[in-house]
N, C-alpha and C positions, 0 to 999 in steps of 0.2 A: 649534242653537237660535239665533235672531237676537238682537239687542239688545233688542228689546221683550220678548221671551219671557224672556230672562235677567233683565231688571228686574222682571218680574211674579213670577218664581220667587224672586228675593231679597227682594221685599217681603213675600211670603207666608211664607217661612222666617223672616225677622226678626221678623215680627209674631207668629208662633206662639211663638218663643223668648222674645220680650218679654212677651207675655201670660202665658206659663207662669211667667216670673220674678216677675211682679206677683202672680199667684195664690199662688205658694210663699210669698212674703214675707207675704201677708196670712193664711197659715195653711191655705190651701185646697190641700193637696197633691195631692188626687186631681184637681182641676181643672187644676192645674199639670201633672201628668203627662198629662192629656188633651190639653192645648195641645201639649205637646212630642211626643207620639205624632203628632198631626195634622201637625206640622211634619215630622217624619221621614217620614210617608207622602207629603207633598207632594213631597218630594225624591226619595223611592224610585221614584215612578212614572216621572218622566222619565229617571232614571238606569237603570232597567231597560229603557226603550225605546232608549236609547243602546247598551246592551249587545246588545240583540236585533237593532239595525240592523247592529252591527259583526259579529255572527255571521252575518247573511245575506250580508254582503260577504265572508265567509270570514276575518274577522279575530277572533282571540281575544285580546283586549286587556286592559290593566290597569284598564279601567273596571269590570271585574267586582269588584274588590276593594272599590271604593266601595258597590257594591250589597251585598255580603256584610257590610261593616261596618255598614250601615243596618239590615239584617235582624238582624244579631247583637245590636245595642243594643236592638231591640224584644224579641227573645227572652229576654234576660237582665235586662230591666228597666232598663237604663241609658238612661231616656228623654231626659234632659238631654244626654247625650253624642250621642244620635241627633239631636236638634234642633241641636246645635252642628255636626255633621257636615253637616246639611242646609244650614245657613247657609254653611259653608265650601265646599261644592259650588256653591251658588247664587252666592256671593260671587265665586269662582273664575271661573265662566262670565261673570259681569257684568264682572269686571276684564279677562278676556280680550277681550270684545266692545269695551270701552272703550279698551284698548290697541290692538287692531286699527283701530278707528276712527281713533285718532290717528296710527298708523303709516301707514294708507292715505290719509291726507288728500291727499298730493300726486297720488295715482292718481285720487282723486275729482275734484280741481281739473282734472285733465287731462280727465276725461270731461265735466265741466260747461263747459268752455271750447268744445266742439264747436260749429260754425256750424250754425244751424238754418234760415237763410233766406238769400236772394241777391237782388240787385237786377239784373234783366235789362233790357237796353235793345233795343228794336226800333223802329228809325227814331228819331224824337225822343221816343217814349214810354218810361217806365221804370216798371216793375211790380215788386213785391216777390213772390217765389214760394218755396215751400218748397225747401230745398237739394237734396232727392232729385229735383227736376224739372229741374234744370240739365242740358243736353245739350252734348255736344262741340261746339265751335265757336260756342257762345252768346257774345255780348257782354255783359259784366257790369260794373256800376258799383260800386265799392267806396268807401263814404264814410269820412270821418275818424273814426278810432276804431273802425272795424268790423273784423270778422274776415274774412279772405279765405276765401270758401266752398269752393272747388274749386282744384286745380291748373290753372294757365294760364300765358298769357304776357302781359307788359305791352303795352297797345296805346294809342297816342294821346300820352302823356306819361309821363315816368319817375315812379317812386313812391318814397316813403320808407317803409321798412317796419321794424316791431319784430319781430324773429324769435326773441326770448328764449324764448317758449314752447316752441319746437322745439330751439333750439340751446343755451339757457342763457346766451347772450351778451347783456349788456345794451345793447350799442352799436347804434344804428340803422344800417341800411344802405339804400343807394339802388340800385334796379334800373331799368335804362335800358329803352327800347323794344325788344321782341323777347325780352328776357331772361326766364326762367322764374321763376315765383313759386309757392310751396307754400301749400296750404290750412292754416289754423290760425295764420298770422302776422298780425299786426295792422297796419292802415294808420296810420302815425305822422305822415303829412303830410296834404296836401289829397286831395280825391277823385281817383281815377284809374279808367281803364278797362282791362279785361283780357279776353283771349280764352280761353275754358275749353278746356283739352285733355284733361280727363278729367271723368267724372261724380263725384258726391260719394262714391259707394261705392268708387270706384277711386282716390280722392285720397289724398294723403299723410296728412292728419289722420285719415281714417277708419280706415286701417291701424294708425295709432298708438293711437287709441281702442280698437280691437278688441283689439290686444295688451295694452293696459293692463287691459281687462276680464278678459282671460285670466289676466293676472298676478295679479290679485285674486281669481280664482276657483279657481285651482289651488294645490295644496300640493306642497311637495317631499317626496322620501322621507324627509328629515330630520324633517318635521313629524310623521311617524308614528313618530319615535324611540321613543315610549312602547311601541308595539306590538312593536319588535324587542327592547326590554329585557324585555318581558313574558314572553318564552320562559323567562327564569330568574328574574325578580323575582316573578311571580305563584306559581310553585312554591314559592320560598323563602319567601314571606310565609305561605302556607298551612302550610308545614312549621314555621316558628317558632311560629305561633299554635296549631297542633296540639300541638307539644312543650311549649308553655307550659300548655296545658290539661291534658295528661297528667301533667306534672310536679307541677302545684299542685292538680289536681282542681277548679280554678276556671275556668268558661267565661268569666268576666268578663276573666281575663287575655287570652284568645284575642281577645276583642272590642277590648281595648285595643290589642293588635297590629295588628288590622285597621284601626282607626281611624287610627293614625300612619303606616300603610303606604299610605293613600289616596294615589294618585299624582298629585295636582294639579301638582306641579313638572313632571313629565314632560308632562302633557297640556297645560300652558299655555306652558311655556318656548320650545319650537320654533317653534310658530305666530306667536308674538309676535316673535321675533328674525328669523324669515324675512320676514314682512310688513314689518318695520322696514327690512330690507335692501333690499326691492323699492322701498320709498318712497324711501329715500335714493338709490338708483340713478336713479330717474326725476328727481330733482333735478339730477343730474349729466348729464341728456340722454341716459339709457340706459333704454330700455323693455325689460324682461325679460319673456318670455312666460309663465314659470313659475317656482315656487321650485326645481324640479327643474333648471332651466337655471342658476339662481343657484348651486346647490350644485355642479353640473358645473364651471361656470367657475372656482370656487375650486380645482378639482383640476388645471386644465389647466396643461401645462408646455411644450407646443408650439404655435406660432402659424403657421398657413399663410394667406399673404396674397395677394390679387390685387394686380396693379400699378396699372392704371388705376382711378382714383377712390379708391384706398386709400393707396398711398405717393405717387402723384402728386396733382396738384391735382384731378383729376376734372373739370375744366373745360377740355378741350383747345381750342386755338385753330387756326383754319384759317391755314396759313401760305402756301399756293399751290393753285391749281387748274389742272390740265393738261387738255388736250383733244386728241382725235384730230384729224388733218388734216381740214379741212372742217366741224370742229365749233367751237362757240363756249364758251370757258371759263364765262362767265356762265350760259349755257344748262345747262351740266352741273351747276353749283352749284344752280341753280334746281330742276332735276329731282332731284337727290339730296336736297335740302331737302324736296321734296314728298313723297318716298317715306318719309323719316325722321320725318315729323311725329308718327307715332303710335308710335315706337319709344322706349323708355325708356333706352336705352344711352346713355352719356355722349358717345360719339363722334357719334352721331346728334343728340344735343342741340346740340352744338357747330356742326355743319354748319346745323342749322335757325336757330340764333341769328345765324350769319354771314350767311345769306341774308336774314333779316329786317333786320338792321343795314344791309345795302346796299340795303333798300327793295324787294326782289324780291317779286313776287306769286306765292304758292305755290298749287298745285292740290290739291284733296282726293283722295288716292289711293283706289283700289278694289282689292279682292282682295288685301289685304295679308297676306304670310306671312313671318314672322320665324323664321329657322333659327339657333338659339343657336350662336355661334361662327363663323357664316358671313356673315350679314347679312340684309337685309330685301329682299323682292321684292314689287312692287306694279305695278298698272296705272295709268299716268297718260296720260289721252286714249285713244289707241289703241295706244300702245306698251307693252310689258312691260319695267319698269325693275328692275335689280338693283343695290343698293348695299352693298358690302362686299368680301369676299375673292373673288378669282377662283376658278373652279371647278377648274382645272388648272394645272399649272405648265408654262408655254410660254415660248419664248424671247421672244415678243412683238415688237411693231413698234419702230421706233426711238423714237417719242414715249413707248412704255411703258418702255422701258430708261432713257430720260432721267428719266422720273418716279421710277423706282426709285433711280437714283443719286442724285437730289436727296434723296429721302427718307432713304437712308443717311447722306448728308452731314449732314443736320440731325436725324438720330435721330428722324425723323417716321414716323408711321403712315400708311397709304395706304388709303383707301376707294375702290375702284374703281366707276365707274359704267358698268353694261353696258346697252346697248339691244338687246332681243330676242336676248340671249346673247352680243353682240359688245362688247368694250371701247370705250367712247366717251369716257371722260374719268376723271380721277383727282383726288381732294381729299386733299391733304397736311395732316395735324393733327399737332401736337406737343402733348404733356401735359407741362408742367414738373413737377419734383419738388416736393413739398410743402416750403415754407420751413423749417418745424419738424420735418421727418421724421427727421433725425439725433437730435434731442432726444427725439422720440417713441419711437424704438427703444430708446434707453437707458432711458427710462421703463418700456417693456414688459418689458425685462430685469430691472430693479428690482422689478417686480410679480410675478416668480417665473417668467417664460417663459425657459427656457434654450436653446430651439431656435426660430429664426425662419426660415421658409422662404417664398420668393416663388414663385407660380404665375402665368404670364401667356400669354396667346396671341400676345403681341408676339414680334418677332425676338430672336435670341439677343444681338446686339450691344447694343441699348438696355437689354435686361433685365440683362445682366451688368454693364453701367456703373452702373446704379441700385443693384444688390446690392452692388457693391464700395464705393460711396460710403457706404452705410448699414451695411456690415459684416454682412450677412446670412449665415446659416450654409449656405443652399442656395438655388439657383435653377433653376427649370425653365421654359423658353422654349418658344414655339411649341406650346402645350398647347390641345388641343381640350377641350370639356366632358367627354368621356369620360376623357381623359388626366388631367384635374384630379380626377375622382372616384377614379381609381386611385392617384393620388398621396396624395390625402387619406386614403384607406383605409389605405394603407401606413403612413403616419404615425400614424394612430390605432391600428394593431396595436402600434405601439412605446410609445406613450404618449397620455395624454388630450390630444386636439388640438382647438384652436379654429380655425375657419376664418372669415376676413373677407373679404367680397366685395361687389360692386356690379355689378348687371346681370343679365340673364336667363341668360347663359351660366355664372354662378357658382351658380345654384340647385341643380344636382345635387350639386356639391361641398358646399355649405352643408348639405345634408340628410345627406350621408354622414358629416360631422365629428361629433365628440362634442358640440361647441357651434357653431352656425352664427351668424354675426354679419353683419348687412346694414348697410352704410354709408349714412348720410344718409336713410334711411327714404324712398326714391324712389318714393313712391306705393305702389300695390298691385302691384308688379312681383313676378315669380316669386321673386327673391332675398329679398324680405321675407316672401313666403309660407312659404318654406323655412327661415327663419332663427328661432333661438331667441331672439335678442337683436337689437334695432334700435337703432343710435346715431342719435338724432334730429339730430345736428349731424355735420358731416363732418370732425370731430377724432378721430383714432384713439386719442389719449392717453386719451379718455374710457373705452376699454375697460380700460386699466390701472387707473383709478379703480374701474371696476365689478369688476375682480379683487380689489382690496384690500377693497371693500365685501363681496364674496361671502365671502371668507376671514374677515373680521371677524365677520360675521353668523353664520356656522357656528360659529366659535370661542365666541361668546356664546351661541348655543343649546345647544351641547354642555355648556359649563361650567355654564350654569343648570340643565340636566337632572341632570348628575352631581353637582353640589353638593347640589342639592335632594334627590335620591335617597339621597345619602350621609348627609344629616341625618335622612331618614326611617328609613334603617337603623339609625342609632344610636338613634333614638326607639324603634324596635321592640324593640331589645335591652333598653332600660330598662324598656319595658312588659312584656316577657316575664318579668322578675324581680319584677314586682309594684310597682315604684316609680312607675309613671305610670298612674293611673286613667283610664278611657275619656274623661271630660269634660275633664280637664286635657290629655290627648293631643290632643283636637280642637282646643283652642285653641292648642297649640303648632303643630299642622299648618297652621292658618290663618296663623300668623306666618311659616312656611316659604313658603306660597303667595305672600304679599305680597312677600317678599324676592325670590323668583324672578322674578316679574313685572317688579319694578322693575329688577332686572339685565338682563332680556331687552330692556328698552326702551333700554339703552345702545346697541344696535345702530343706533338712529336717528342716533347721533353717529359720527363716524369714529374709527379706531384712533388713539388719542393718540400712539402711537410714530411715526406717519407723517403724520398730519394736520396741515397748516399753514393756518391761517385768516389770510388777508391782509386789511387794511383794504380797504373798497369801492373807494376812490380809487387805491389801489395796483394792485388787480386790474384796474381799468379802464385805468390807463396801461400795464400789461404787456399 
């Protein structure tokens, strides 16, 4: 039932209860009973529908207790108690809807920020078009204060951008000509032009919006905590109610037991706490696909990480370009960049950025095929160009050996450029270690990860150097996508494992992990598709923040449910011995509901044991 339906049900229930109270005070007891009966029936109908819907889905939940208590009050003539239970159920649903609206505020803000139009320039004419009509290679104009509609590259002049929506960082950044710009960021300077590299559907912000919508629509297994406890709570309730009836001979005692056993604490606590956790994570630049992913993240003890774009900057720079005899190095860079224009891999992005920075004119490739872990092959002009790894291990020509030696000296990666199957050039790229990587590793261990593993397709030398600097527990180098999947599955068999990756070649491993995490939300790449969690900023320590949030949210949910259920069990015992009549029990249960919801909303705030709130100026300085 949505927020509007909950409000209508609450209005009708409270109206019936109030009307009955006025009639009773006026001495019209029969009219009062009629009003209370009407209020009870008003709640009984939707409650019965909820139970039948659960039974159709194969769930035999604790909602049944609420229906039995409503029916029981009608049968024994405790009409006031029935009306109070009706208000309790309606109020609980309304409070749940209000709490979820508050908790999902950040997710809704993310959805509402989505760009809906774009300014396309053709010649000297600029027209406003729907964002879904933007095509790759369109020239777009982004005005001051406007949201970048699609992923692209800066053209014409540098741009000043506010990326806080994606990264959570308040500082503005400047992007130069040829540098990539992601959809969803805000133009904080003067108007600039950009060349679209993706459609709206395939852009960064569309992926984040879709994940946010899924996060709001799905529930964790923890959300149905009530149904798991129903396996013993429901039979226990019926046993206590039946025992009270048999011992006293009074069905009123049985109804009183059912009234205080109505499991609103179980039904309300977990959803509110989980949605609160999803909302808080989104404020930290972490979009979690579902509540199940949030719960799994809280259990993870092993973290498997890709190197490129995760532990390193993810923005490699071209350090050298080598060419075969008779070939030109600039030509090799131009061909490689032309082929890599449509690839989301960080090395491809670096090659394209270097070519555009040098002012090279790129050709639009055709028949593009990207093989994860191997590279990209495309047709440029009349030639078939491959950029990536060599197909086989050969001794190679002298220029090839020189390129390999230079790469080993600089700990650089090599993107070979092959023309019609023959090596013709090599682009050397170096990806420096993230400046805060050592601190990030310490933060991840403090968040509960006791085993950190690095998987990379890079050579063993650079990989071991990074692992030694960061103090990682294990490193696997020269891994193909299949090797990464096998390694992740082996880790998952030992403990709950989270996998962090960036790029198409990480997608299978992300899907194999207990929790898949994509770095940087790089558009709608396969890694984001396969991931359970997307970090909208390239800061890995946000994952540690998300783990703290996951554990805190789950603790609050379980705490609220268990305490609420414990209070209900105590009230059941009091009602069974006749010390708590149905009407008083209904009022007591309402108080328990309010306390449980207020406690669950604590998940919107961080764990006070680890949360440190810095003044805004101090955080900006840091």
